[in-house]
N, C-alpha and C positions, 0 to 999 in steps of 0.2 A: 254371851252371858258370862259374867265373872264366876270363876270356879275356885274351889279350895283344892289345892294340888299337893300330893305327896311326891317328892323328888328323890330318886335314887341314882347312883352313878358308880362307875368303876367296880362292878360286881366281880369281875375277873374270875368267873366260873367257880365261885365258892358257893355251892348250892346250900349248905347249911346256913350260912350267913344270909343269903337271899330269902330262904324260907322263914327265918326268924323275923326279918324286917317286914316281909309281906304279911305275916301274922299280926304284927303291930299296926301296920297300915290298915288292916281290916277293922281295927277298933277306932279309927280316926275319923270316919265319915267323910273321907276325901271324895271329891267328885271325879278326880282323874289321877292317874299316875304318869309321871314323866321320867323316862330313863335316859340319863345323859351320857350314855356311851360306855365303851369297854366292857362288853357283855361277856365274851366267850374266851378271852385270853387267860387261861388258867387251867386248873386240874380237872374240872368237870364240865367241859364245854357243851356237849350234846344235851345232857340233862338240864343244864342251866338254860339253854336256848329253848328247850321244850317247855320248861316252866314259864318263861317269859312270853313265848309266842302263844300260849294258851290262857293268858290272864283274861279275866272277864272285865267288862266295863271299859270306859275310855282309857286307852294307854297310848302315850306318845313316845316315840323313840328318836334319839339323836345318834348319829354315827360318831364313835370315838376313833382315835388313831389306831388302836389295836384291832377294832372291828374292820377297818379298812385294810390293815396289813394282813389279817387272817383271810378276809374275803378275797383279796387279790394275791395271796400267797407271797407276800414280800419276803425277801431273803437277803443274803449278803450282797447280791447284785444291786439292791436298792439302798445299800449303805448301812444296813443294820448289823449290829454285832452278831457273831455266830450263834451265841446262846439264845438270843431273841429270835433269830431266824429259825432255829431248831424248834422252839416252842410254837412259833407261828405255823410251821409245817405240821407239827403233831396235832395242834388244835384244828387246823383245816381238815385234816384227815379224819378226825372224830365226827365232824359235822356231816349232816345229810346235805345233798344238793339244795334242798329247799331251805335249809338253815343258812347255808352260805349265800344263797340268792337274797334271803331276807337281809343279811348284813350288808350286802352290796348295794341295796336300794334304800338304805336309811338316809334321811335328810341330814344336812350339816347343822341345822338349827331348827327350832320350833318356837313360834310366837304364840303366847296365850294371854288372855285377860284374867288376872288373878284377883280374887276378892280382896278388897282393902289395899291392894298394892298397885293395881293397874296393869298396863302392858308390860309383859316380861318376855325376854328372849332367853331361851334355854339353848345352851351350846355345850361342847365338851371342854375344849381348851379355852378358846376365846371366840368371839364372833368372826374373827379374821382367820383363825387356823385351829385345827384340832390338836396341834402340838404346842400351841402357845402356853407356857406355864405361868398362870397367874397365882401368886402366893399371897399370903396375908401381909408380907413385908416387901413385895415387889414394888419398886419405886413408881410413883404416879406417872412420871415422864416415860417410863417403859410401857405402862399399861395403856396410856391414852391412844397411841396409834392403833392398838388392837380394837378400839371402839369406834374408829372413824366410819362414818356413814350409817351408824346405827341410831334409830329414832327412839328405841326403848331406853328408859332411865333405870331399869333394873335388869341385870344380867345374872343368870344362874348357870354355874358351870361345875366341872369336876376336874379330872386329869391329875391334879397335884396331891390328891388323897388326904388333904387336911382341911377341916371345916373352918370357915371364917365368914364374916359379914362386915364389909368395909365400904367406904366411899372413895371414889376417885373423881374428883371434881363434883359434878352433880349426878354422877352415875353410881348407883348402888350395885356392888358385886357380891354375890353370895356363892360360896363354894360349899357343896353339900357333903364333901368328904367321900370316902370309899366304903362301899358295903363289904367287899371281899378281901381287900388288901389295905386295911386301915393303917393309918399312921397317926401318931400323937393322940391315940385313943385306944381303949381296950376293946370296945364293941364295934359292931357294924354301924356305920354312920349314914345318915340320910337327913331329910328336912321336910317340914310341913309348912306350906305357904298358904296364907289366907285365914283370917285377915291380917295376922301377924306373921313373922318369920320365926320358926322354932327349929333350931338345930337339934337333931335327935341322935341317940346312940343306943343300940339294941344289943343286949347280951345274948350269947348263944353258947352251945357246948363246944368250946374251943378244942378240947382234947379229942372229942369224937370227930370233929371236923378235920383235925390234923391227921388222925388215924386214916380217915377215908382218903385224904389227899396223898398220903404216902403210898397208898395202894392203887392210885389212879393210873399210874404209868406215865404221867406228864414228865418231861425232862425237868430236872431240878426239883423233883417232888419234895425232897427234904428241905430245900430252901423255902418253898411255899409254906410248908407245914411250920417251919420255925418262925416265919413271919407272922403266922396266925397266933402262935403261942407267945411270941415276944415282939409285939409291934414296935417298929422304930419310932424315934421322936421326930424324924424328918421324912417328908414324902419323897417320891422319885424326882 
């Protein structure tokens, strides 16, 4: 049965942003929520995971690269910069074994039938890899190999933190942006699919969120807080 779907991605353990978006979603009469990855890498991992794992109604999760790296405790031995490895370790230590196990068993992609759009594949980076960066200006010839073997004509992703809705050949690619580490936007970004595609942006109390982030103990807390208060024009 075709569904109307709210899509969120790249929460990055920003609980205030997540709560604000979920409150908006409650008003949208969506049939399901899809979470396109990068849940717990950030300042409030345990509380964020608790909120997500206890959502009611149909909720579909996709594993992001940060979820994989936290769940498997990736470090410098896996080629990561030291500062990312330090955050991975801190986040993994905050999570319960049940929460880490949840991250480790998420699927790489989720297919759904969306009202008015048809068959849609939800992924994190691209259908090929959770680290593929599809941006609004990535040349078509670079994107096409990421779509090989995929039957769906609509792909929904995150990872690069900036919303867009573009065509690559006959394939529509929608990036829902980032809930918790937004770029090129002031608020928390998400999307509502069915029967149209509506890219959304939700305001929340940025100063209160930054205050909580600075008190969280996450390595680089001030950098996280500054990102919330002054979002960059470009994504990662």
